[in-house]
Backbone bond lengths (Angstrom), bond angles and torsions (degrees), N, CA, C in turn:
res aa  C-N    CA-C-N  psi(-1)  N-CA   C-N-CA  omega(-1)  CA-C   N-CA-C  phi
1 X - - - 1.461 - - 1.523 110.73 -
2 X 1.358 115.83 -43.04 1.453 119.47 -178.88 1.526 111.31 -66.52
3 X 1.338 115.73 -39.57 1.454 118.91 -179.65 1.525 110.81 -66.00
4 X 1.338 117.36 -40.85 1.456 120.72 -177.75 1.523 111.58 -66.44
5 X 1.325 117.87 -30.61 1.461 120.24 178.86 1.525 111.05 -65.60
6 X 1.315 117.42 -39.36 1.459 120.85 -175.44 1.523 112.89 -94.09
7 X 1.327 117.46 1.17 1.459 119.35 176.51 1.520 112.14 -65.04
8 X 1.332 116.68 -27.09 1.466 119.37 -178.18 1.523 112.27 -68.01
9 X 1.332 117.94 -17.40 1.456 120.66 -178.70 1.530 112.36 -95.70
10 X 1.316 117.08 1.14 1.463 119.95 176.84 1.522 110.04 -78.48
11 X 1.323 115.70 139.54 1.461 120.00 -179.83 1.526 109.59 -69.88
12 X 1.330 118.69 118.88 1.466 120.11 -178.68 1.519 111.29 -72.69
13 X 1.306 115.34 155.62 1.463 120.98 178.89 1.514 109.40 -143.51
14 X 1.321 115.24 153.64 1.463 121.86 178.53 1.513 108.00 -134.48
15 X 1.336 116.16 120.40 1.461 122.77 -176.68 1.526 111.16 56.41
16 X 1.344 115.18 37.06 1.454 119.98 178.78 1.506 115.00 81.02
17 X 1.339 117.97 -1.01 1.466 121.45 -178.80 1.530 108.60 -100.63
18 X 1.342 119.75 121.23 1.471 120.40 178.86 1.517 111.47 -65.53
19 X 1.322 115.39 136.52 1.454 121.14 -177.33 1.532 112.70 -94.09
20 X 1.338 117.05 5.71 1.461 119.32 179.42 1.527 110.93 -63.42
21 X 1.333 117.23 -36.82 1.464 119.61 178.83 1.520 111.29 -63.45
22 X 1.344 116.82 -36.59 1.463 120.11 177.09 1.521 111.02 -66.49
23 X 1.353 116.34 -40.59 1.461 120.15 179.09 1.523 111.64 -66.65
24 X 1.323 116.90 -29.05 1.465 120.52 179.68 1.527 111.50 -77.79
25 X 1.341 116.79 -36.01 1.461 120.08 -174.36 1.528 113.33 -85.00
26 X 1.327 118.57 -25.36 1.458 120.46 -175.54 1.527 114.40 -64.76
27 X 1.344 120.99 -37.15 1.474 118.59 -177.56 1.514 114.72 -56.79
28 X 1.333 118.26 -27.65 1.456 119.32 -179.20 1.523 111.70 -64.77
29 X 1.326 117.13 -25.95 1.460 120.05 -179.06 1.525 112.43 -73.68
30 X 1.330 117.28 -14.49 1.455 120.32 -177.52 1.521 112.71 -79.73
31 X 1.320 117.36 -19.87 1.462 120.44 -175.73 1.526 109.12 -97.48
32 X 1.312 117.50 123.16 1.470 119.27 -179.38 1.518 111.27 -70.82
33 X 1.304 115.76 145.89 1.462 121.22 178.98 1.523 109.81 -79.56
34 X 1.326 118.51 141.45 1.482 120.42 177.40 1.518 111.12 -61.71
35 X 1.313 115.13 142.89 1.461 120.48 179.75 1.525 109.91 -103.78
36 X 1.322 115.70 173.36 1.464 121.72 179.62 1.525 112.28 -89.27
37 X 1.310 117.62 1.82 1.464 119.91 179.56 1.516 111.08 -74.27
38 X 1.314 116.18 152.46 1.457 120.46 177.67 1.523 111.61 -70.50
39 X 1.320 117.16 -36.65 1.456 121.90 -178.88 1.521 108.79 -109.12
40 X 1.322 116.91 121.48 1.451 121.95 177.95 1.525 110.12 -100.30
41 X 1.317 115.90 170.92 1.457 118.84 176.56 1.524 109.77 -79.20
42 X 1.324 115.89 177.85 1.461 119.70 -173.91 1.526 112.25 -68.19
43 X 1.336 116.63 -34.61 1.460 119.32 179.89 1.519 111.49 -65.49
44 X 1.325 117.11 -43.11 1.459 120.20 177.72 1.521 111.82 -66.08
45 X 1.341 116.53 -39.04 1.472 119.54 178.69 1.519 110.98 -65.05
46 X 1.345 117.24 -42.00 1.466 120.73 177.96 1.523 110.99 -65.17
47 X 1.313 116.67 -40.93 1.463 120.67 178.53 1.521 110.83 -63.21
48 X 1.317 117.76 -44.76 1.468 121.09 179.87 1.527 111.41 -65.42
49 X 1.351 117.11 -39.13 1.469 119.95 179.24 1.513 110.50 -65.01
50 X 1.325 117.61 -42.87 1.464 121.23 -179.39 1.527 110.85 -63.49
51 X 1.322 116.94 -45.19 1.462 120.02 -178.31 1.529 110.84 -65.51
52 X 1.322 117.22 -41.25 1.468 120.23 179.94 1.525 111.53 -64.30
53 X 1.332 117.12 -44.89 1.468 120.13 179.17 1.522 111.11 -63.60
54 X 1.329 115.87 -40.22 1.463 119.64 -179.32 1.529 110.89 -64.99
55 X 1.322 116.84 -43.91 1.465 120.06 -178.81 1.532 110.74 -65.83
56 X 1.331 116.65 -38.39 1.466 119.54 178.91 1.528 111.07 -62.25
57 X 1.318 117.72 -44.62 1.459 120.55 -179.43 1.523 111.49 -70.08
58 X 1.330 116.46 -36.21 1.457 120.01 -174.90 1.523 112.08 -73.93
59 X 1.331 117.10 -38.13 1.456 121.12 -175.40 1.515 113.05 -93.46
60 X 1.323 117.62 6.39 1.463 120.86 -178.64 1.523 112.57 -59.63
61 X 1.357 120.50 -45.63 1.473 118.73 -178.81 1.523 114.06 -82.17
62 X 1.332 119.36 -3.04 1.462 121.63 -176.03 1.522 111.03 -93.25
63 X 1.322 115.44 152.92 1.459 120.25 174.41 1.528 109.44 -84.15
64 X 1.327 115.93 -176.02 1.459 119.80 -176.22 1.526 112.33 -64.32
65 X 1.323 117.21 -29.28 1.467 119.87 179.15 1.523 111.13 -64.97
66 X 1.328 116.85 -35.21 1.455 120.14 -179.90 1.512 113.96 -78.25
67 X 1.338 117.60 -14.09 1.463 120.36 -179.88 1.529 112.31 -69.63
68 X 1.332 117.51 -12.79 1.456 120.05 176.54 1.535 111.28 -66.41
69 X 1.316 116.31 -19.63 1.459 121.18 -178.69 1.525 112.33 -87.27
70 X 1.320 118.91 4.61 1.466 121.16 -173.18 1.527 111.91 -60.44
71 X 1.323 116.88 -47.45 1.469 120.25 -178.09 1.516 111.43 -63.96
72 X 1.331 116.70 -42.84 1.467 120.63 -179.46 1.527 111.49 -64.38
73 X 1.335 116.77 -45.13 1.461 119.98 -177.39 1.522 111.69 -69.13
74 X 1.335 117.14 -39.84 1.466 119.95 177.89 1.522 111.06 -65.18
75 X 1.330 117.34 -41.59 1.466 120.43 178.25 1.520 111.04 -64.34
76 X 1.330 116.89 -40.96 1.468 120.23 178.63 1.517 111.43 -64.54
77 X 1.320 116.90 -39.85 1.461 121.21 178.29 1.528 111.11 -61.36
78 X 1.317 117.65 -49.89 1.464 121.52 -179.53 1.529 110.29 -63.88
79 X 1.320 116.50 -38.97 1.460 120.97 -179.64 1.524 111.17 -63.22
80 X 1.332 117.36 -46.92 1.460 120.45 -178.95 1.528 111.64 -67.86
81 X 1.328 117.40 -40.32 1.465 120.02 177.95 1.529 110.18 -61.71
82 X 1.322 116.95 -42.23 1.464 120.14 -179.32 1.517 111.31 -63.37
83 X 1.327 117.26 -46.18 1.462 120.13 179.93 1.520 111.55 -64.52
84 X 1.327 117.25 -41.62 1.462 120.13 -178.60 1.525 111.78 -66.06
85 X 1.325 117.29 -42.10 1.457 120.23 -178.12 1.526 111.87 -73.35
86 X 1.331 117.41 -39.41 1.460 119.54 178.54 1.528 111.50 -65.78
87 X 1.325 116.94 -27.27 1.458 120.15 178.04 1.511 113.91 -69.67
88 X 1.332 118.13 -14.75 1.467 120.99 177.45 1.522 112.40 -83.26
89 X 1.324 118.03 -10.11 1.458 120.41 178.14 1.523 110.24 -75.97
90 X 1.333 117.77 151.11 1.479 119.79 178.77 1.527 111.60 -64.87
91 X 1.314 115.52 147.62 1.466 123.41 176.14 1.526 112.17 58.54
92 X 1.305 116.03 37.79 1.461 121.06 176.58 1.521 109.40 -123.16
93 X 1.316 115.23 166.29 1.461 122.20 179.48 1.521 108.57 -117.61
94 X 1.331 116.35 135.18 1.463 121.54 -179.18 1.523 109.48 -103.30
95 X 1.325 119.34 103.93 1.474 119.75 -179.04 1.523 113.06 -63.64
96 X 1.338 117.76 -27.57 1.466 119.94 -176.63 1.524 112.95 -76.68
97 X 1.338 118.44 -0.20 1.467 119.87 169.83 1.519 111.55 -85.16
98 X 1.330 117.11 -3.17 1.461 121.86 177.81 1.525 109.18 -93.43
99 X 1.320 115.78 121.38 1.462 120.31 -178.44 1.523 111.39 -63.49
100 X 1.323 117.31 -32.31 1.465 120.38 -179.21 1.530 111.12 -63.12
101 X 1.338 116.96 -41.01 1.469 119.88 178.73 1.519 111.12 -67.00
102 X 1.327 117.00 -44.64 1.463 120.01 -178.39 1.528 111.61 -64.92
103 X 1.331 116.33 -40.10 1.464 118.59 176.15 1.526 111.38 -68.16
104 X 1.329 116.64 -33.48 1.452 119.89 176.92 1.515 112.97 -66.24
105 X 1.345 117.29 -27.14 1.460 120.66 175.38 1.523 111.11 -84.08
106 X 1.333 116.68 -42.52 1.461 120.89 -172.64 1.526 112.55 -73.80
107 X 1.330 117.53 -41.61 1.470 120.03 -173.12 1.527 113.46 -64.18
108 X 1.334 120.83 -48.66 1.482 117.98 179.31 1.520 113.62 -63.71
109 X 1.347 117.05 -37.30 1.465 118.69 -179.51 1.521 110.94 -69.77
110 X 1.338 117.37 -41.10 1.468 119.93 176.18 1.524 110.47 -63.08
111 X 1.324 116.57 -42.86 1.461 120.05 179.96 1.525 111.18 -63.79
112 X 1.325 116.93 -34.30 1.462 119.97 177.90 1.529 111.16 -64.99
113 X 1.337 117.15 -40.00 1.467 119.21 177.74 1.520 111.61 -65.22
114 X 1.337 116.99 -38.51 1.465 120.17 178.99 1.534 110.77 -66.86
115 X 1.326 116.61 -43.11 1.471 119.92 -179.88 1.526 110.53 -64.38
116 X 1.335 117.16 -39.57 1.466 120.01 178.00 1.521 110.63 -62.07
117 X 1.349 116.96 -42.40 1.456 119.86 178.53 1.515 112.58 -64.87
118 X 1.340 117.11 -42.08 1.459 120.44 179.71 1.528 111.76 -67.46
119 X 1.332 117.84 -30.36 1.454 120.72 -178.42 1.523 112.02 -81.50
120 X 1.326 116.97 -42.72 1.461 120.11 -173.61 1.526 112.35 -84.66
121 X 1.327 117.73 -43.29 1.468 121.12 -177.41 1.529 109.08 -143.19
122 X 1.316 117.61 76.42 1.467 120.29 -175.92 1.524 113.60 -63.26
123 X 1.336 117.17 -36.20 1.472 119.14 179.92 1.517 111.07 -64.33
124 X 1.323 117.09 -44.75 1.464 120.84 179.64 1.527 111.00 -66.66
125 X 1.339 117.14 -39.11 1.462 120.44 -179.67 1.521 111.38 -65.82
126 X 1.331 116.70 -42.91 1.463 119.74 177.98 1.524 111.97 -72.56
127 X 1.351 116.99 -22.61 1.455 119.95 178.95 1.522 113.22 -65.78
128 X 1.356 117.47 -21.89 1.458 119.88 177.54 1.529 112.15 -67.85
129 X 1.324 117.05 -19.09 1.460 119.84 -179.30 1.519 112.67 -77.49
130 X 1.325 117.57 -14.10 1.464 120.73 -178.64 1.517 109.38 -139.17
131 X 1.352 117.70 103.61 1.469 120.36 179.24 1.523 111.43 -61.03
132 X 1.320 115.51 150.76 1.462 121.28 -178.61 1.523 110.02 -69.72
133 X 1.318 115.74 139.97 1.455 121.15 178.64 1.512 114.40 82.09
134 X 1.327 118.49 17.30 1.466 121.38 -179.73 1.523 110.16 -73.97
135 X 1.331 118.82 132.71 1.476 119.99 176.18 1.526 111.37 -60.22
136 X 1.298 116.31 146.99 1.473 121.81 -175.68 1.526 113.25 -57.92
137 X 1.327 120.40 -43.69 1.479 118.22 -179.54 1.530 113.89 -63.80
138 X 1.342 117.66 -23.45 1.463 120.58 -177.28 1.527 113.28 -91.29
139 X 1.331 117.56 -3.30 1.465 119.59 -175.53 1.532 112.31 -60.75
140 X 1.345 120.55 -49.19 1.485 118.23 -179.16 1.533 112.74 -62.18
141 X 1.332 116.35 -38.05 1.468 119.53 -178.33 1.516 110.62 -67.67
142 X 1.340 117.07 -44.11 1.461 120.29 -178.45 1.528 111.57 -67.40
143 X 1.321 117.78 -35.96 1.461 119.86 177.35 1.523 110.26 -62.59
144 X 1.318 117.15 -41.94 1.467 120.78 178.62 1.525 110.59 -65.26
145 X 1.343 116.68 -44.00 1.468 120.52 -178.92 1.522 111.03 -64.01
146 X 1.341 117.08 -45.21 1.463 120.27 -179.41 1.531 111.59 -67.12
147 X 1.322 116.82 -33.65 1.464 119.59 177.34 1.527 111.01 -66.48
148 X 1.345 115.71 -42.01 1.470 119.51 177.58 1.520 110.71 -64.29
149 X 1.334 116.41 -42.43 1.468 119.20 179.33 1.531 111.55 -65.44
150 X 1.333 117.26 -29.94 1.464 120.15 177.25 1.523 111.21 -69.00
151 X 1.327 116.40 -44.98 1.464 119.92 -177.33 1.526 112.89 -77.41
152 X 1.321 117.52 -13.49 1.465 119.57 -179.52 1.527 111.18 -89.79
153 X 1.305 117.77 -5.57 1.465 120.84 -177.87 1.525 113.38 -60.14
154 X 1.338 120.54 -49.62 1.473 117.54 179.02 1.512 113.16 -63.42
155 X 1.340 116.96 -33.30 1.468 119.32 176.53 1.518 111.14 -65.02
156 X 1.337 116.58 -39.83 1.463 119.99 177.91 1.525 111.55 -64.97
157 X 1.338 116.96 -38.87 1.468 120.11 177.76 1.524 111.26 -61.80
158 X 1.328 116.37 -47.65 1.454 119.70 -177.74 1.510 113.05 -68.65
159 X 1.336 117.08 -43.20 1.470 120.63 -178.31 1.520 110.81 -67.15
160 X 1.330 118.43 -38.12 1.468 120.78 -179.63 1.523 110.54 -61.38
161 X 1.314 116.32 -48.49 1.466 119.42 -179.10 1.527 111.21 -65.81
162 X 1.321 117.35 -43.27 1.468 120.91 -179.02 1.521 111.60 -65.03
163 X 1.326 117.13 -45.34 1.467 120.46 -175.88 1.518 112.02 -66.42
164 X 1.316 117.82 -42.11 1.462 120.04 -178.51 1.526 111.85 -65.94
165 X 1.325 116.96 -42.96 1.459 119.07 -179.98 1.521 111.62 -71.12
166 X 1.326 116.77 -39.58 1.463 119.70 179.40 1.522 111.43 -63.83
167 X 1.329 117.01 -43.76 1.466 120.10 179.42 1.523 111.41 -62.92
168 X 1.325 117.04 -41.09 1.452 119.66 178.75 1.519 113.06 -64.06
169 X 1.325 116.96 -42.45 1.468 120.23 179.73 1.520 111.17 -66.37
170 X 1.333 116.49 -37.96 1.464 118.94 178.11 1.523 111.43 -65.49
171 X 1.323 117.09 -41.10 1.468 120.03 178.34 1.527 111.38 -63.48
172 X 1.322 116.62 -41.98 1.465 119.73 178.73 1.524 110.75 -62.20
173 X 1.322 117.16 -42.51 1.457 119.68 -179.29 1.527 111.34 -68.47
174 X 1.326 118.18 -39.66 1.463 120.79 179.39 1.523 111.16 -64.45
175 X 1.329 116.98 -45.81 1.463 119.89 -177.60 1.527 110.99 -70.26
176 X 1.333 117.62 -38.14 1.462 119.16 177.90 1.525 111.42 -66.73
177 X 1.327 117.23 -36.65 1.469 120.17 176.06 1.524 111.00 -65.05
178 X 1.346 116.23 -40.47 1.462 119.41 178.33 1.523 111.48 -65.75
179 X 1.332 117.56 -41.20 1.467 120.28 179.22 1.525 111.39 -64.22
180 X 1.313 117.66 -39.14 1.467 120.90 178.93 1.525 111.18 -68.90
181 X 1.337 117.18 -38.40 1.467 119.90 -178.86 1.519 111.91 -70.57
182 X 1.335 117.68 -32.84 1.466 121.32 -177.09 1.526 112.91 -88.39
183 X 1.309 118.49 -5.45 1.464 120.40 -175.51 1.525 113.04 -63.63
184 X 1.322 117.65 -31.76 1.472 120.25 -178.04 1.513 112.54 -88.57
185 X 1.318 117.85 -35.67 1.471 120.50 -176.05 1.524 112.85 -90.02
186 X 1.320 118.09 -43.45 1.468 122.15 -177.37 1.526 109.10 -132.66
187 X 1.325 117.78 84.71 1.479 120.17 -175.97 1.526 113.49 -62.29
188 X 1.341 117.19 -35.88 1.465 119.33 -178.76 1.533 110.69 -65.06
189 X 1.335 115.80 -45.40 1.465 119.40 178.45 1.523 110.42 -65.27
190 X 1.333 116.03 -37.21 1.466 119.52 178.47 1.525 111.34 -64.45
191 X 1.348 117.15 -36.05 1.459 120.31 178.09 1.521 111.34 -66.26
192 X 1.338 115.88 -41.64 1.467 119.28 176.47 1.528 111.13 -64.07
193 X 1.328 116.02 -39.35 1.462 119.72 178.58 1.526 111.05 -65.59
194 X 1.335 116.53 -39.63 1.461 119.83 177.70 1.526 111.30 -65.26
195 X 1.340 116.61 -36.74 1.463 120.02 176.03 1.523 111.12 -63.82
196 X 1.347 115.68 -42.34 1.465 119.37 176.37 1.524 111.23 -63.74
197 X 1.336 115.76 -33.84 1.470 119.29 178.21 1.523 111.41 -66.05
198 X 1.323 117.08 -39.69 1.468 120.62 178.10 1.529 110.57 -64.40
199 X 1.332 115.80 -43.78 1.464 119.31 178.40 1.529 111.40 -64.04
200 X 1.343 116.01 -39.04 1.460 119.58 178.93 1.527 111.04 -66.99
201 X 1.318 117.13 -36.12 1.469 120.19 177.78 1.518 111.00 -64.47
202 X 1.338 116.77 -41.87 1.465 119.62 175.96 1.526 111.04 -62.76
203 X 1.331 115.55 -38.91 1.463 118.89 177.48 1.522 111.18 -64.67
204 X 1.322 116.97 -39.37 1.458 120.43 -179.86 1.528 111.79 -68.11
205 X 1.323 117.25 -31.06 1.464 119.78 174.91 1.532 109.67 -63.06
206 X 1.341 115.43 -43.37 1.463 119.21 177.31 1.529 111.13 -65.64
207 X 1.345 117.05 -40.95 1.468 120.57 179.43 1.524 110.73 -63.29
208 X 1.334 116.90 -39.33 1.470 120.38 -179.79 1.522 111.13 -60.88
209 X 1.334 117.04 -40.81 1.458 119.77 179.18 1.526 111.46 -75.50
210 X 1.327 117.11 -39.36 1.469 120.40 -177.92 1.521 110.69 -66.82
211 X 1.330 117.95 -41.31 1.464 120.16 -178.83 1.519 111.71 -66.18
212 X 1.329 116.85 -36.01 1.464 119.06 175.14 1.525 110.59 -64.92
213 X 1.334 116.69 -40.84 1.459 120.52 178.99 1.532 111.12 -66.10
214 X 1.336 117.22 -41.54 1.464 120.72 179.56 1.525 110.81 -64.28
215 X 1.329 116.70 -39.83 1.463 121.10 178.60 1.530 110.45 -57.79
216 X 1.321 116.54 -49.64 1.460 120.65 -178.12 1.532 110.62 -71.77
217 X 1.337 117.46 -35.65 1.463 120.41 179.71 1.525 111.70 -63.45
218 X 1.336 117.15 -41.54 1.463 119.80 178.43 1.525 111.45 -66.23
219 X 1.328 116.61 -36.79 1.466 118.70 174.34 1.527 111.20 -62.28
220 X 1.335 115.88 -36.87 1.458 119.67 177.97 1.534 111.16 -66.11
221 X 1.316 116.95 -39.02 1.469 120.07 177.33 1.528 111.68 -66.15
222 X 1.319 116.69 -38.07 1.467 119.35 175.78 1.525 110.11 -65.05
223 X 1.326 116.37 -37.79 1.460 120.38 178.49 1.510 111.13 -68.20
224 X 1.336 117.03 -35.45 1.460 121.62 -179.25 1.538 110.85 -62.47
225 X 1.325 117.22 -33.51 1.458 120.11 -179.71 1.521 113.03 -71.51
226 X 1.324 117.28 -17.21 1.475 119.42 -170.66 1.536 113.50 -118.88
227 X 1.315 118.97 3.77 1.459 120.11 177.76 1.524 109.80 -120.55
């Protein structure tokens, strides 16, 4: 039973070829490319409105130097939302439940923010390691603590996204298994369980979008400290 629950998080393969790359690349085909026409269809207009509103809210606390990241952050947001939502469909694979993928996304972007801070304003970037007004005996301890907290940021980004999606998928599978098992013996209880499953699925749709937004928002906050 325990093995079957976690089988859904194994990377599928066909003829020895991992299909995770296919699952990662397919979401891009779902979004229509902007055209040169003055009037677009409703899907393109909705897509453009969503991206514009998201970029405005995300780049509000950043200065002009940080606005160069707008395209990257918007693309990452849409990419993560697509993967998270497609993973809720039956017989699909969710790449963002793999910690290796999430760390592979989080670590280079976090490292880029640190390098930008060290290059543009090294004194200010290093000043985050020692809060102002720290007593002299606590300086070595606080420098070590702040350094550890700095290097643990990409791990926190990856683990947060992985844990939330994994927990949601496990809950959906447990409740759906219970509803199917009770359908023959206790139909009333099975109906209540199925209702709870529908509500949980709606909640997971919201979690999938919120976790993608939180991932990009935290990257924006890290960028804000270094630009």
